[in-house]
N, C-alpha and C positions, 0 to 999 in steps of 0.2 A: 504493500500500500504506500509506504513512504517512498519507495523507488518510483512508482507511477506518478505520485504527486511531484516529486523532484523533476522527472522527465517533462511533465506538463508545464512546470514553471520554466524549465530551460527552453522548451519550444516557444512559449509565450515571449520570453526575453529575446530570443533570436528573431521572432517575427516583428517585435517592436523596433528592432534595430535594422531590419531589412529595408531595401529600397521600396518594397511594395507596401510598407506600413505607413507611408505618408504620401500626400498628394503631390506628385511630380507635375511640372508644367511643361507644355510643348515648347520647343526651342525655335527661335526665329533668326538667330545669327549664324549663318552657315554658307558654305559654298559646296555645291554638288557637281560631281563629274561622273557621267554615266555613259555607257555604250550598250547596244543591244541589237536584236534582230526583230524584224516585223514581217507579217504577211500583208501585202497590199493588194487591194482590189482595184484594178484598172479598167476604165471603160473607154472604148474606142468605137464610136458609132453606136450600134445596138448590141455590141459584143462585150462581154465581161471576161476578165482574165485575173488569175491569182498569181502574183509574183512575189519573190523574196526580196526584202530590202534590208539595209543596214541603217542604224540610227546612232547619232551622237548627241548628247544633251548636256548642257551645263546651266546651272542655276545659282543665283546669288540672292540672298535675303538678308536684310538688316533691319532690326527693330529700331524705331525712332523713339517711342516712349511706351508707356504701359498698354496703350490701346491702338497704336498705329505702327506700321512697318512698310518698307518698300521692297519690291521683289522684281528681279529681271531674269529672263530665261532665253537661251539660244538653243535651237534644235536644228540639226542638219541631217537629212536623210538622203540615201542614194539607192536607186534601183537599177540594176544592170542584169537583166534576166530575160528569159523567153518562156512563153506558155502557149498552149493550144486551146482553142474554143471551137469545137467541131472541126471543120476543114480549114480554119483560119489560124495562122501562127503569128503571134505578136513578139517582136524583139524590141525592147525598150531600154533606153539609157536616160534616167530621170534624176535630176538633182533639185532638192528643195531646201530652202533655208527659211526658218521662222524665228523672229525675234520679237520680244515684247517686254514692256516694263509697266508696272502698276503700283498703285498705292493701296495698301490694305488696312482694313479696320478690324479689330479684335473684339468679339463679343464673348465674354467669359460665362459659360454655363455653370462651371465650377472650376477650381484651380487646374484640373486635369483635362477638361473638355472645353475646347474653344470653337466658335464659329467664326470664319473669316469671310469678309466681303471685300472684293477688289474691283477697282476701276482703273483702266489704263489704255495703252495703245499697242496694237499688234501689227507687225510688218511681215509680209510673206513674199518671197522671191522664188520662182520656180522656172526651170528650163528642162525641156525634154526633146529627145529625137529618137526615131526608131523606124520600124517598118512593119507593115502587115503583108503577110504572104497568103494569098488566096489561091489555092491550087498551085499553079506555077507562076502566077502573076505577083509581082512585088510592088507594093505601094508605100513609098517613104513618106514620113511626116515629121514635122518639127513644130514646137510650140514654146511659148514663154509668157511670163506675166508677172506683174508686181501689184500687190494690194496692201493698203494700209487701212485698218479698221479700228473702231473703238472696241475695247476688250472689257468684259466683265466676268467675274467668276465668284463662286461660293464654295467654301471648303469647310470640312470638319476635321479638326486635329485633336487627337487624344493621346495623352502620355500614359501608356500602360504601366511603365515604371520609369525610373530616372534615366535609363538608357535605351528605352524602347518606345517608339511611337507608331501610330497608325494614322494615315492621312488619306482622305478622300476629297477629290476636287473636280468640280465641273466648270469648264471654261467655254465661253462663246465669244467669237470675234468674226463679224460678218457672216459668211457662209460656213465658217469652220467651227466645229465644236469638238470637245474631247472630255472623256472621263479618265481620271488618273487615280490609281490606288497604289500607294507606296508605303513602305515600312522601314524606317531607319533603325538599325540595331547596333548599339555601341560595341565596338571592338577594342576601344581604348578611351581614355578620358576625353580626347578631343576629336576622335574619328569614329564614324559609324559606317557600317555596311548598308547601302541603300538598295532595296529591291523594289521594282515598280512594274505595274501592268498599265498600259495606256491604250484606250480605244479612241480612235479619231474618225471623224466623218466630215466630208466636204460636199456641200450641196451646190457648189458652183459647177461650171462646165469644164473644170480641169480634169485631166485623165485619171489622177489618183483620187478616188472618192471615198475610200474607207480603208482603215488599217488597224491592225492589232499588234502591239509591240510589247516585248518584255526586255527590260534593261536591268543592268546591275552596275553598281559603281560605289564611290566613296563620298561621304559627306563630312566635310571638315568644319568643325565648330570653332567660333572665335568669340 
């Protein structure tokens, strides 16, 4: 009986001193560097193709005060692949750069759970060229464009523990929207492993109109 009581007191003491025993707060001062792969759905005319893409993403966030922060993000994607749709073969070399900056407002539901609202600007630059092979006929194509749009987003950030977060963000800028789920997990005092899943959709007339990406990288806290 004495032993079980002693063990219970020991477990209680450990739990009170563990990172899970107090309300950790999501962090806003960091730099992210991530890379990954994506499956992109490409539309040419009435034909849809699934192609493999590569993505590189970097993000900078800086807290201004208790309730505001500023955040910037740069994403570059590259598709250099071929795919078939019926008797049509698409060969595509596509490059896309997306950059945005926004001002965010923090609404604290409690110390560990925050809602974020952002308003900013987004710039997209894309270039592609390739060919469609229909039976034996080859039809080359080329396209490019630049768009700058107002960006808004809403996010939920939760600190599961002092070194582990879960973040969900919806972003909309012009015809482009995205859902992002990421989870930074601390591997040292100032560095976290950042895992992310991103679903993007483009309702404009660009060739890339939907993508699903998985990225991995490092988050450096400052």
